[in-house]
gemmi code that builds the backbone of each chain (N, CA, C; Angstrom):
import gemmi

chains = {
    "A": [
        ("UNK", (126.963, 124.823, 108.731), (126.224, 124.265, 107.613), (124.751, 124.173, 108.130)),
        ("UNK", (123.884, 124.729, 107.293), (122.461, 124.730, 107.678), (121.774, 123.533, 107.244)),
        ("UNK", (120.780, 123.073, 107.924), (119.990, 121.929, 107.686), (119.145, 122.240, 106.336)),
        ("UNK", (119.095, 121.518, 105.519), (118.364, 121.866, 104.246), (117.375, 120.789, 103.983)),
        ("UNK", (116.018, 121.410, 103.886), (114.995, 120.359, 103.558), (114.418, 120.644, 102.267)),
        ("UNK", (114.495, 119.691, 101.359), (113.961, 119.893, 99.895), (112.532, 119.277, 100.009)),
        ("UNK", (111.704, 119.954, 99.216), (110.344, 119.379, 99.199), (110.308, 118.163, 98.170)),
        ("UNK", (109.435, 117.132, 98.549), (109.335, 116.021, 97.754), (108.153, 116.261, 96.769)),
        ("UNK", (108.498, 116.211, 95.457), (107.397, 116.447, 94.468), (106.458, 115.344, 94.404)),
        ("UNK", (105.282, 115.519, 94.407), (104.274, 114.498, 94.117), (103.994, 114.507, 92.640)),
        ("UNK", (103.580, 113.240, 92.234), (103.387, 113.159, 90.785), (102.451, 114.258, 90.191)),
        ("UNK", (101.555, 114.660, 90.982), (100.533, 115.578, 90.335), (101.001, 117.119, 90.451)),
        ("UNK", (102.198, 117.232, 91.065), (102.651, 118.488, 91.138), (103.748, 118.716, 90.188)),
        ("UNK", (104.291, 117.694, 89.527), (105.556, 117.853, 88.778), (105.318, 118.701, 87.400)),
        ("UNK", (104.188, 118.522, 86.692), (104.083, 119.200, 85.507), (102.818, 118.618, 84.695)),
        ("UNK", (102.418, 119.359, 83.942), (101.616, 119.185, 82.877), (100.070, 118.719, 83.210)),
        ("UNK", (99.122, 119.340, 82.550), (97.782, 119.132, 82.691), (97.531, 117.774, 82.067)),
        ("UNK", (96.590, 116.948, 82.568), (96.252, 115.762, 81.802), (95.657, 116.181, 80.287)),
        ("UNK", (96.099, 115.416, 79.415), (95.652, 115.634, 77.961), (94.209, 115.430, 77.789)),
        ("UNK", (93.518, 114.994, 78.852), (92.090, 115.059, 78.758), (91.402, 116.344, 79.165)),
        ("UNK", (92.278, 117.226, 79.637), (91.646, 118.577, 80.095), (91.563, 119.601, 79.000)),
        ("UNK", (92.812, 119.554, 78.278), (92.878, 120.536, 77.168), (93.709, 120.045, 75.976)),
        ("UNK", (93.311, 120.365, 74.716), (94.078, 119.786, 73.606), (95.594, 120.207, 73.679)),
        ("UNK", (96.490, 119.257, 73.287), (97.949, 119.452, 73.328), (98.244, 120.387, 72.320)),
        ("UNK", (99.258, 121.225, 72.419), (99.711, 122.219, 71.360), (100.791, 121.389, 70.545)),
        ("UNK", (101.155, 121.945, 69.357), (102.020, 121.352, 68.424), (103.415, 121.038, 69.153)),
        ("UNK", (103.934, 121.939, 69.664), (105.312, 121.984, 70.261), (105.366, 120.760, 71.348)),
        ("UNK", (104.410, 120.882, 72.276), (104.349, 120.011, 73.398), (104.208, 118.560, 72.890)),
        ("UNK", (103.236, 118.511, 71.810), (103.023, 117.140, 71.142), (104.308, 116.597, 70.560)),
        ("UNK", (105.107, 117.319, 69.984), (106.366, 116.867, 69.299), (107.184, 116.375, 70.312)),
        ("UNK", (107.406, 117.196, 71.377), (108.395, 116.730, 72.442), (107.972, 115.355, 73.207)),
        ("UNK", (106.753, 115.468, 73.435), (106.150, 114.364, 74.133), (106.174, 113.129, 73.293)),
        ("UNK", (105.945, 113.250, 72.050), (105.907, 112.088, 70.954), (107.241, 111.489, 71.109)),
        ("UNK", (108.312, 112.152, 71.154), (109.672, 111.816, 71.192), (109.944, 110.904, 72.442)),
        ("UNK", (109.410, 111.399, 73.565), (109.632, 110.548, 74.712), (108.801, 109.341, 74.636)),
        ("UNK", (107.608, 109.344, 74.133), (106.775, 108.041, 73.972), (107.507, 107.100, 72.947)),
        ("UNK", (108.128, 107.702, 72.008), (108.818, 106.732, 71.056), (109.980, 106.018, 71.645)),
        ("UNK", (110.650, 106.618, 72.592), (111.693, 106.025, 73.488), (111.088, 104.786, 74.218)),
        ("UNK", (109.674, 104.879, 74.595), (109.023, 103.850, 75.385), (108.442, 102.742, 74.398)),
        ("UNK", (108.469, 103.026, 73.141), (107.866, 102.218, 72.182), (108.501, 100.836, 71.707)),
        ("UNK", (109.473, 100.506, 72.462), (110.163, 99.261, 72.196), (110.274, 98.415, 73.404)),
        ("UNK", (109.793, 97.115, 73.387), (109.745, 96.147, 74.560), (111.114, 96.105, 75.360)),
        ("UNK", (112.257, 96.046, 74.629), (113.451, 95.855, 75.307), (113.734, 97.226, 76.140)),
        ("UNK", (113.551, 98.325, 75.500), (113.707, 99.534, 76.186), (112.792, 99.703, 77.408)),
        ("UNK", (111.523, 99.427, 77.260), (110.628, 99.326, 78.356), (111.209, 98.625, 79.522)),
        ("UNK", (111.561, 97.435, 79.263), (112.074, 96.478, 80.274), (113.335, 97.077, 80.947)),
        ("UNK", (114.219, 97.688, 80.068), (115.338, 98.142, 80.624), (115.096, 99.368, 81.560)),
        ("UNK", (114.135, 100.164, 81.150), (113.794, 101.348, 81.880), (113.339, 100.934, 83.355)),
        ("UNK", (112.503, 99.863, 83.206), (111.850, 99.381, 84.544), (112.862, 98.650, 85.341)),
        ("UNK", (113.851, 97.957, 84.686), (114.929, 97.406, 85.462), (115.818, 98.387, 86.167)),
        ("UNK", (116.126, 99.424, 85.414), (116.971, 100.462, 86.136), (116.125, 101.131, 87.234)),
        ("UNK", (114.702, 101.402, 87.016), (113.898, 102.101, 87.978), (113.770, 101.284, 89.316)),
        ("UNK", (113.603, 100.055, 89.150), (113.359, 99.172, 90.156), (114.590, 98.666, 90.983)),
        ("UNK", (115.808, 98.958, 90.353), (117.055, 98.546, 90.981), (117.186, 99.114, 92.354)),
        ("UNK", (117.806, 98.264, 93.232), (117.898, 98.677, 94.633), (118.894, 99.900, 94.617)),
        ("UNK", (118.454, 100.903, 95.328), (119.314, 102.185, 95.518), (118.851, 103.047, 94.373)),
        ("UNK", (117.938, 102.635, 93.315), (117.549, 103.605, 92.249), (118.508, 103.751, 91.094)),
        ("UNK", (119.604, 103.053, 91.130), (120.600, 103.089, 89.982), (121.159, 101.817, 89.673)),
        ("UNK", (121.526, 101.612, 88.467), (122.014, 100.232, 88.008), (123.276, 100.434, 87.121)),
        ("UNK", (124.243, 99.560, 87.400), (125.564, 99.452, 86.513), (125.065, 98.815, 85.282)),
        ("UNK", (125.676, 99.530, 84.246), (125.399, 98.856, 82.900), (125.712, 97.220, 82.902)),
        ("UNK", (126.730, 97.002, 83.734), (127.225, 95.602, 83.877), (126.136, 94.691, 84.380)),
        ("UNK", (125.114, 95.185, 85.073), (123.998, 94.479, 85.489), (122.718, 94.458, 84.423)),
        ("UNK", (122.878, 95.135, 83.337), (121.735, 95.348, 82.474), (121.813, 94.456, 81.303)),
        ("UNK", (122.708, 93.702, 81.042), (122.768, 92.873, 79.824), (122.267, 91.527, 79.990)),
        ("UNK", (122.574, 90.904, 81.230), (122.177, 89.601, 81.661), (120.799, 89.282, 81.290)),
        ("UNK", (119.840, 90.046, 81.794), (118.283, 89.539, 81.454), (117.794, 89.650, 80.091)),
        ("UNK", (118.660, 90.049, 79.136), (118.182, 90.331, 77.822), (118.842, 89.376, 76.789)),
        ("UNK", (118.224, 88.986, 75.829), (118.644, 88.085, 74.837), (119.229, 88.930, 73.677)),
        ("UNK", (119.798, 90.097, 73.933), (120.418, 90.816, 72.816), (121.779, 91.295, 73.209)),
        ("UNK", (122.504, 91.670, 72.292), (123.928, 92.043, 72.475), (124.279, 93.141, 73.244)),
        ("UNK", (125.419, 93.307, 73.821), (125.715, 94.610, 74.604), (125.685, 95.771, 73.775)),
        ("UNK", (126.112, 95.891, 72.397), (126.039, 97.012, 71.671), (124.448, 97.402, 71.547)),
        ("UNK", (123.675, 96.441, 71.320), (122.153, 96.790, 71.209), (121.691, 97.356, 72.564)),
        ("UNK", (122.079, 96.744, 73.650), (121.603, 97.299, 75.043), (122.136, 98.839, 75.092)),
        ("UNK", (123.316, 99.125, 74.779), (124.047, 100.495, 74.725), (123.309, 101.308, 73.853)),
        ("UNK", (122.774, 100.944, 72.751), (121.939, 101.674, 71.996), (120.572, 102.001, 72.527)),
        ("UNK", (119.977, 101.171, 73.157), (118.688, 101.426, 73.778), (118.813, 102.404, 74.970)),
        ("UNK", (120.012, 102.295, 75.605), (120.219, 103.066, 76.819), (120.488, 104.451, 76.404)),
        ("UNK", (121.079, 104.607, 75.140), (121.412, 105.926, 74.578), (120.011, 106.575, 74.136)),
        ("UNK", (119.160, 105.789, 73.519), (117.736, 106.355, 73.199), (117.081, 106.801, 74.486)),
        ("UNK", (117.178, 106.060, 75.461), (116.328, 106.486, 76.712), (117.053, 107.776, 77.289)),
        ("UNK", (118.339, 107.914, 77.198), (118.931, 109.032, 77.788), (118.657, 110.294, 76.874)),
        ("UNK", (118.681, 110.089, 75.598), (118.510, 111.319, 74.787), (117.062, 111.684, 74.828)),
        ("UNK", (116.161, 110.889, 75.345), (114.735, 111.180, 75.497), (114.517, 111.871, 76.899)),
        ("UNK", (115.653, 111.908, 77.676), (115.420, 112.508, 78.971), (114.851, 111.615, 80.019)),
        ("UNK", (114.646, 110.241, 79.661), (114.086, 109.382, 80.711), (114.925, 108.865, 81.732)),
        ("UNK", (116.231, 108.660, 81.286), (117.264, 108.270, 82.238), (118.537, 109.249, 82.198)),
        ("UNK", (119.328, 109.084, 83.196), (120.550, 109.866, 83.190), (121.684, 108.828, 83.525)),
        ("UNK", (122.888, 109.227, 83.199), (124.013, 108.329, 83.633), (125.257, 108.984, 83.916)),
        ("UNK", (126.264, 108.141, 84.416), (127.527, 108.756, 84.980), (128.524, 107.569, 84.885)),
        ("UNK", (129.698, 107.818, 84.378), (130.773, 106.941, 84.464), (131.456, 106.950, 85.777)),
        ("UNK", (131.606, 105.728, 86.509), (132.490, 105.672, 87.751), (133.558, 104.661, 87.610)),
        ("UNK", (134.653, 104.960, 87.263), (135.702, 104.027, 87.132), (135.454, 103.201, 85.818)),
        ("UNK", (135.379, 101.939, 85.807), (135.250, 101.133, 84.630), (133.764, 101.178, 84.115)),
        ("UNK", (132.814, 101.414, 84.931), (131.360, 101.182, 84.634), (130.663, 102.490, 84.517)),
        ("UNK", (129.579, 102.421, 83.686), (128.668, 103.583, 83.572), (127.378, 103.165, 84.300)),
        ("UNK", (126.854, 104.113, 85.181), (125.714, 103.846, 86.058), (124.519, 104.658, 85.528)),
        ("UNK", (123.337, 103.978, 85.656), (122.034, 104.632, 85.028), (120.982, 104.794, 86.212)),
        ("UNK", (120.250, 105.837, 86.135), (119.067, 106.073, 87.012), (118.006, 106.703, 86.160)),
        ("UNK", (116.710, 106.517, 86.594), (115.627, 107.236, 85.805), (115.579, 108.672, 86.246)),
        ("UNK", (114.934, 109.310, 85.314), (114.645, 110.834, 85.629), (113.127, 110.861, 86.153)),
        ("UNK", (112.870, 110.809, 87.371), (111.379, 110.746, 87.972), (110.555, 111.866, 87.350)),
        ("UNK", (111.088, 113.175, 87.276), (110.198, 114.145, 86.847), (109.774, 113.944, 85.450)),
        ("UNK", (110.624, 113.406, 84.592), (110.146, 113.198, 83.228), (109.015, 112.056, 83.148)),
        ("UNK", (109.354, 110.985, 83.866), (108.212, 109.860, 83.931), (106.946, 110.408, 84.482)),
        ("UNK", (107.001, 111.239, 85.631), (105.838, 111.807, 86.125), (105.065, 112.801, 85.290)),
        ("UNK", (105.894, 113.393, 84.400), (105.223, 114.306, 83.336), (104.425, 113.589, 82.543)),
        ("UNK", (104.955, 112.455, 82.072), (104.010, 111.532, 81.096), (102.860, 110.966, 81.845)),
        ("UNK", (103.151, 110.558, 83.164), (102.121, 109.932, 83.830), (100.893, 110.853, 84.095)),
        ("UNK", (101.329, 112.114, 84.478), (100.221, 113.125, 84.621), (99.413, 113.465, 83.291)),
        ("UNK", (100.160, 113.456, 82.162), (99.604, 113.644, 80.975), (98.490, 112.751, 80.610)),
        ("UNK", (98.703, 111.389, 80.954), (97.827, 110.288, 80.603), (96.644, 110.215, 81.512)),
        ("UNK", (96.642, 110.770, 82.767), (95.629, 110.623, 83.758), (94.234, 110.928, 83.080)),
        ("UNK", (93.203, 109.936, 83.181), (91.946, 110.237, 82.683), (90.863, 109.940, 83.700)),
        ("UNK", (89.969, 110.787, 83.719), (88.786, 110.520, 84.623), (87.991, 109.330, 84.007)),
        ("UNK", (87.601, 108.366, 84.801), (86.910, 107.178, 84.411), (85.355, 107.522, 84.727)),
        ("UNK", (84.601, 107.672, 83.572), (83.086, 108.053, 83.796), (82.424, 106.720, 84.494)),
        ("UNK", (81.566, 107.128, 85.287), (80.676, 106.142, 85.883), (79.471, 105.854, 84.811)),
        ("UNK", (79.620, 104.795, 84.239), (78.624, 104.470, 83.268), (77.536, 103.547, 83.753)),
        ("UNK", (76.376, 103.790, 83.801), (75.260, 102.817, 84.209), (74.721, 102.154, 82.902)),
        ("UNK", (74.545, 100.976, 82.927), (73.967, 100.211, 81.701), (75.040, 100.018, 80.670)),
        ("UNK", (74.642, 100.453, 79.336), (75.691, 100.261, 78.266), (76.949, 100.919, 78.553)),
    ],
    "B": [
        ("UNK", (62.851, 97.426, 87.893), (64.271, 97.574, 87.529), (65.023, 98.029, 88.818)),
        ("UNK", (66.057, 97.574, 89.091), (66.725, 98.165, 90.424), (67.752, 99.185, 90.024)),
        ("UNK", (67.888, 100.065, 90.958), (68.859, 101.131, 90.832), (70.229, 100.508, 90.849)),
        ("UNK", (71.028, 100.971, 89.737), (72.429, 100.258, 89.707), (73.443, 101.424, 89.901)),
        ("UNK", (74.319, 101.108, 90.889), (75.414, 101.970, 91.117), (76.776, 101.467, 90.812)),
        ("UNK", (77.396, 102.004, 89.770), (78.688, 101.449, 89.437), (79.864, 102.287, 90.048)),
        ("UNK", (80.885, 101.569, 90.698), (81.948, 102.305, 91.279), (82.656, 103.141, 90.188)),
        ("UNK", (83.149, 104.289, 90.619), (84.148, 105.080, 89.936), (85.597, 104.584, 90.224)),
        ("UNK", (86.119, 104.115, 89.055), (87.529, 103.748, 89.283), (88.514, 104.948, 89.332)),
        ("UNK", (89.418, 104.972, 90.461), (90.327, 106.011, 90.425), (91.620, 105.459, 89.689)),
        ("UNK", (92.372, 106.542, 89.156), (93.603, 105.987, 88.450), (94.526, 105.024, 89.103)),
        ("UNK", (94.759, 105.170, 90.403), (95.478, 104.343, 91.078), (94.931, 102.883, 91.395)),
        ("UNK", (93.667, 102.673, 91.061), (93.065, 101.279, 91.338), (92.891, 100.644, 90.034)),
        ("UNK", (93.200, 101.185, 88.856), (92.860, 100.670, 87.539), (93.710, 99.463, 87.310)),
        ("UNK", (94.986, 99.518, 87.398), (95.771, 98.464, 86.970), (97.256, 98.810, 87.236)),
        ("UNK", (97.951, 97.865, 87.325), (99.403, 97.848, 86.976), (100.188, 98.555, 87.975)),
        ("UNK", (101.136, 97.731, 88.509), (102.161, 98.518, 89.482), (103.025, 99.421, 88.653)),
        ("UNK", (103.454, 100.582, 89.293), (104.500, 101.264, 88.573), (105.654, 100.564, 88.145)),
        ("UNK", (106.289, 100.876, 87.005), (107.480, 100.138, 86.595), (108.733, 100.229, 87.542)),
        ("UNK", (108.559, 101.417, 88.263), (109.632, 101.595, 89.278), (109.631, 100.659, 90.397)),
        ("UNK", (108.447, 99.860, 90.560), (108.428, 98.914, 91.661), (109.015, 97.610, 91.467)),
        ("UNK", (108.729, 97.076, 90.247), (109.328, 95.758, 89.828), (109.471, 95.674, 88.262)),
        ("UNK", (110.441, 94.907, 87.825), (110.886, 95.009, 86.386), (109.666, 94.383, 85.672)),
        ("UNK", (109.504, 94.886, 84.539), (108.393, 94.411, 83.614), (108.731, 93.057, 83.003)),
        ("UNK", (107.652, 92.116, 82.826), (107.988, 90.942, 82.252), (107.911, 91.206, 80.670)),
        ("UNK", (108.368, 90.149, 79.925), (108.317, 90.229, 78.431), (106.993, 90.473, 77.877)),
        ("UNK", (105.967, 89.709, 78.291), (104.740, 89.905, 77.681), (104.076, 91.330, 77.937)),
        ("UNK", (104.075, 91.737, 79.230), (103.511, 93.016, 79.408), (104.343, 94.091, 78.577)),
        ("UNK", (105.643, 94.005, 78.538), (106.453, 94.954, 77.986), (106.044, 95.037, 76.475)),
        ("UNK", (105.756, 93.876, 75.887), (105.468, 93.839, 74.415), (104.095, 94.576, 74.189)),
        ("UNK", (103.135, 94.259, 75.063), (101.864, 94.872, 74.902), (101.953, 96.406, 75.190)),
        ("UNK", (102.523, 96.729, 76.221), (102.727, 98.254, 76.555), (103.473, 98.994, 75.539)),
        ("UNK", (104.513, 98.398, 74.951), (105.277, 99.048, 74.030), (104.434, 99.363, 72.699)),
        ("UNK", (103.474, 98.504, 72.446), (102.536, 98.754, 71.297), (101.650, 99.913, 71.571)),
        ("UNK", (101.235, 100.112, 72.873), (100.336, 101.197, 73.213), (101.303, 102.551, 73.191)),
        ("UNK", (102.505, 102.391, 73.581), (103.222, 103.656, 73.512), (103.706, 103.947, 72.237)),
        ("UNK", (103.754, 102.902, 71.191), (104.037, 103.273, 69.862), (102.908, 104.061, 69.295)),
        ("UNK", (101.740, 103.768, 69.709), (100.596, 104.698, 69.125), (100.637, 106.016, 69.626)),
        ("UNK", (101.334, 106.316, 70.779), (101.553, 107.609, 71.229), (102.795, 108.310, 70.790)),
        ("UNK", (103.515, 107.593, 69.820), (104.861, 108.184, 69.523), (104.756, 109.115, 68.319)),
        ("UNK", (103.577, 109.439, 67.857), (103.496, 110.344, 66.739), (102.668, 111.739, 67.126)),
        ("UNK", (103.246, 112.819, 66.837), (102.719, 114.097, 67.442), (101.301, 114.286, 66.972)),
        ("UNK", (100.956, 113.923, 65.649), (99.575, 114.166, 65.193), (98.597, 113.198, 66.066)),
        ("UNK", (99.089, 111.951, 66.280), (98.171, 111.052, 67.020), (98.059, 111.490, 68.449)),
        ("UNK", (99.065, 112.049, 69.057), (98.989, 112.479, 70.473), (97.972, 113.685, 70.458)),
        ("UNK", (98.034, 114.607, 69.467), (97.077, 115.783, 69.467), (95.690, 115.256, 69.283)),
        ("UNK", (95.508, 114.284, 68.326), (94.293, 113.818, 68.028), (93.637, 113.168, 69.181)),
        ("UNK", (94.384, 112.352, 70.021), (93.992, 111.765, 71.330), (93.549, 112.758, 72.293)),
        ("UNK", (94.321, 113.805, 72.427), (94.057, 114.876, 73.376), (92.797, 115.671, 72.939)),
        ("UNK", (92.678, 115.811, 71.711), (91.423, 116.579, 71.199), (90.182, 115.828, 71.528)),
        ("UNK", (90.244, 114.388, 71.190), (89.082, 113.606, 71.475), (88.831, 113.678, 73.060)),
        ("UNK", (89.906, 113.488, 73.785), (89.756, 113.326, 75.261), (89.138, 114.610, 75.877)),
        ("UNK", (89.515, 115.752, 75.314), (89.106, 116.953, 75.905), (87.765, 117.528, 75.369)),
        ("UNK", (87.321, 116.807, 74.381), (86.058, 117.332, 73.650), (84.865, 117.304, 74.581)),
        ("UNK", (84.009, 118.298, 74.520), (82.881, 118.423, 75.413), (82.088, 117.082, 75.286)),
        ("UNK", (81.616, 116.492, 76.401), (80.918, 115.290, 76.344), (81.803, 114.046, 76.341)),
        ("UNK", (83.117, 114.230, 76.021), (84.048, 113.171, 75.993), (84.061, 112.365, 74.754)),
        ("UNK", (83.320, 112.863, 73.657), (83.491, 112.149, 72.476), (83.464, 113.136, 71.273)),
        ("UNK", (84.107, 112.743, 70.237), (84.222, 113.721, 69.096), (83.749, 113.020, 67.828)),
        ("UNK", (83.143, 113.773, 67.002), (82.731, 113.296, 65.536), (84.059, 113.375, 64.788)),
        ("UNK", (84.188, 112.369, 63.930), (85.382, 112.381, 63.041), (85.330, 113.802, 62.106)),
        ("UNK", (84.197, 114.271, 61.929), (84.011, 115.579, 61.199), (84.566, 116.617, 61.867)),
        ("UNK", (84.741, 116.592, 63.114), (85.476, 117.663, 63.866), (86.867, 117.574, 64.011)),
        ("UNK", (87.495, 116.429, 63.530), (88.869, 116.117, 63.930), (89.867, 116.378, 62.784)),
        ("UNK", (89.390, 116.814, 61.615), (90.244, 117.032, 60.491), (90.742, 118.585, 60.511)),
        ("UNK", (89.868, 119.452, 60.930), (90.052, 120.857, 60.856), (91.446, 121.313, 61.380)),
        ("UNK", (91.716, 120.899, 62.756), (92.896, 121.361, 63.408), (94.226, 120.956, 62.740)),
        ("UNK", (94.248, 120.117, 61.944), (95.437, 119.438, 61.513), (95.777, 119.819, 60.108)),
        ("UNK", (97.017, 119.879, 59.610), (97.360, 120.096, 58.260), (97.854, 118.815, 57.589)),
        ("UNK", (96.906, 117.955, 57.713), (97.066, 116.554, 57.102), (95.821, 116.202, 56.469)),
        ("UNK", (95.789, 115.283, 55.498), (94.632, 114.867, 54.843), (93.633, 114.036, 55.603)),
        ("UNK", (92.453, 113.970, 55.199), (91.362, 113.138, 55.940), (91.810, 111.730, 55.944)),
        ("UNK", (92.411, 111.113, 54.895), (92.808, 109.671, 55.020), (93.947, 109.417, 55.969)),
        ("UNK", (94.868, 110.433, 56.156), (95.896, 110.309, 57.111), (95.359, 110.441, 58.498)),
        ("UNK", (94.362, 111.251, 58.732), (93.652, 111.255, 60.135), (92.955, 109.899, 60.354)),
        ("UNK", (92.364, 109.503, 59.253), (91.595, 108.088, 59.541), (92.636, 106.988, 59.889)),
        ("UNK", (93.859, 107.052, 59.131), (94.881, 106.092, 59.454), (95.372, 106.290, 61.028)),
        ("UNK", (95.557, 107.500, 61.506), (96.011, 107.694, 62.833), (94.933, 107.162, 63.840)),
        ("UNK", (93.681, 107.563, 63.536), (92.630, 107.080, 64.401), (92.494, 105.506, 64.512)),
        ("UNK", (92.819, 104.861, 63.367), (92.762, 103.392, 63.307), (93.862, 102.824, 64.226)),
        ("UNK", (95.030, 103.478, 64.221), (96.348, 103.036, 64.992), (95.848, 103.137, 66.451)),
        ("UNK", (95.195, 104.365, 66.881), (94.818, 104.552, 68.193), (93.731, 103.604, 68.702)),
        ("UNK", (92.892, 103.293, 67.790), (91.775, 102.299, 68.230), (92.426, 100.846, 68.300)),
        ("UNK", (93.330, 100.448, 67.388), (93.904, 99.081, 67.509), (94.807, 99.138, 68.664)),
        ("UNK", (95.223, 100.093, 69.289), (96.230, 100.059, 70.486), (95.230, 100.048, 71.645)),
        ("UNK", (93.982, 100.170, 71.551), (93.003, 100.140, 72.643), (92.882, 101.519, 73.348)),
        ("UNK", (93.370, 102.608, 72.708), (93.430, 103.777, 73.434), (92.136, 104.573, 73.193)),
        ("UNK", (91.435, 104.351, 72.030), (90.021, 105.083, 71.794), (89.212, 103.886, 71.311)),
        ("UNK", (87.924, 104.226, 71.318), (86.947, 103.371, 70.808), (85.994, 104.252, 69.905)),
        ("UNK", (85.252, 103.604, 69.006), (84.416, 104.446, 68.040), (83.117, 103.739, 67.703)),
        ("UNK", (82.350, 104.569, 67.155), (81.008, 103.971, 66.841), (80.370, 104.780, 65.620)),
        ("UNK", (79.795, 104.164, 64.619), (79.147, 104.970, 63.500), (77.676, 105.209, 64.048)),
        ("UNK", (77.340, 106.500, 63.831), (75.953, 106.889, 64.042), (75.585, 107.688, 62.794)),
        ("UNK", (74.809, 107.098, 61.904), (74.220, 107.761, 60.666), (75.601, 107.982, 59.736)),
        ("UNK", (75.691, 109.215, 59.474), (76.845, 109.560, 58.430), (78.245, 109.539, 59.006)),
        ("UNK", (78.347, 109.852, 60.437), (79.610, 110.014, 60.967), (79.971, 108.999, 62.026)),
        ("UNK", (81.281, 108.750, 62.204), (81.871, 107.981, 63.221), (82.273, 108.823, 64.276)),
        ("UNK", (82.038, 108.523, 65.481), (82.315, 109.202, 66.705), (83.449, 108.360, 67.567)),
        ("UNK", (84.276, 109.173, 68.203), (85.442, 108.545, 69.011), (85.371, 109.056, 70.333)),
        ("UNK", (85.825, 108.069, 71.230), (86.110, 108.595, 72.624), (87.238, 107.728, 73.173)),
        ("UNK", (87.974, 108.337, 74.239), (89.137, 107.606, 74.642), (88.689, 106.458, 75.668)),
        ("UNK", (89.559, 105.599, 75.845), (89.395, 104.407, 76.697), (90.128, 104.793, 78.035)),
        ("UNK", (89.550, 105.405, 79.076), (90.162, 105.907, 80.157), (90.947, 104.794, 81.017)),
        ("UNK", (90.443, 103.520, 80.989), (91.153, 102.522, 81.747), (92.571, 102.238, 81.065)),
        ("UNK", (92.639, 102.311, 79.684), (93.964, 102.126, 79.035), (94.919, 103.331, 79.373)),
        ("UNK", (94.365, 104.480, 79.229), (95.198, 105.702, 79.616), (95.682, 105.572, 81.033)),
        ("UNK", (94.789, 105.234, 81.920), (95.193, 105.134, 83.416), (96.260, 104.026, 83.618)),
        ("UNK", (96.132, 102.993, 82.884), (97.103, 101.886, 83.019), (98.362, 102.482, 82.687)),
        ("UNK", (98.537, 103.096, 81.551), (99.876, 103.721, 81.232), (100.318, 104.727, 82.299)),
        ("UNK", (99.319, 105.579, 82.721), (99.690, 106.623, 83.703), (100.237, 105.999, 84.974)),
        ("UNK", (99.584, 104.923, 85.459), (100.012, 104.251, 86.710), (101.367, 103.542, 86.538)),
        ("UNK", (101.588, 103.099, 85.381), (102.899, 102.434, 85.083), (104.062, 103.506, 85.198)),
        ("UNK", (103.943, 104.618, 84.756), (104.841, 105.559, 84.697), (105.106, 106.453, 85.933)),
        ("UNK", (104.210, 106.250, 86.933), (104.412, 107.034, 88.129), (105.682, 106.619, 88.866)),
        ("UNK", (106.522, 107.640, 89.158), (107.877, 107.408, 89.817), (107.914, 108.270, 91.041)),
        ("UNK", (108.398, 107.679, 92.142), (108.713, 108.438, 93.373), (109.880, 109.439, 93.117)),
        ("UNK", (109.755, 110.682, 93.455), (110.814, 111.553, 93.333), (111.592, 111.668, 94.464)),
        ("UNK", (112.919, 111.256, 94.436), (113.697, 111.280, 95.694), (113.994, 112.696, 96.095)),
        ("UNK", (114.044, 112.909, 97.444), (114.472, 114.214, 97.979), (116.017, 114.125, 97.994)),
        ("UNK", (116.607, 114.936, 97.120), (117.998, 114.910, 97.100), (118.569, 116.178, 97.720)),
        ("UNK", (119.420, 116.126, 98.720), (119.985, 117.257, 99.240), (121.433, 117.501, 98.616)),
        ("UNK", (121.707, 118.646, 98.228), (122.997, 118.893, 97.602), (123.090, 118.357, 96.139)),
        ("UNK", (123.999, 117.762, 95.730), (124.152, 117.450, 94.308), (123.018, 116.412, 93.798)),
    ],
}
model = gemmi.Model(1)
for chain_id, residues in chains.items():
    chain = gemmi.Chain(chain_id)
    for i, (resn, *xyz) in enumerate(residues, 1):
        res = gemmi.Residue()
        res.name, res.seqid = resn, gemmi.SeqId(i, " ")
        for name, pos in zip(("N", "CA", "C"), xyz):
            atom = gemmi.Atom()
            atom.name, atom.element = name, gemmi.Element(name[0])
            atom.pos, atom.b_iso = gemmi.Position(*pos), 0.0
            res.add_atom(atom)
        chain.add_residue(res)
    model.add_chain(chain)
structure = gemmi.Structure()
structure.add_model(model)
structure.setup_entities()
């Protein structure tokens, strides 16, 4: 068995020119808007960040209900929206489903939003 | 009058730990979700990117209707949503209103979404 070394992608190599560099086309905008829509709910944002910051990079669905004041079916619905937007992926192992973030998708959005900050003197 | 040199903020200095580092609190999530909601419409995303990539960094509202197959009042509504979310700012000069992006706000969202990509060998 040969030793295999995979490159670690840096955020700026993953994809997508910043939207400040050139105007977005219709198809890209439609796809990206769908991903941003998945991020447009406070509970979904907190769920995503909880999964992303979980030790080992993945969280059991059994750990994801406690911190929220909403029902288990509501959490399941939000997780489904995040998964369908390509922001998380999941796998059933025995009784529980485990979730982890899709870093390439997050970095795609991150790169898109990077903006140069102009140095303004005065006003 | 003394010469004034303002620092140029780099994206990673602007604000906010990546959401992969620690779970978002309720207040931050509510505020950020509002900004993502403004990005969740394809026409708004294209408008924002058109403004951001405009020569000189600002665009007259008179240049923002042509590329879209929607009415002027609809464009005005979308621009209002972007402005209220803190993603663009505007100023009237004579007949026209001019728009520019708020780079600090965009970079805040960009930093939030940065995710380390794990080097996975095999599956």
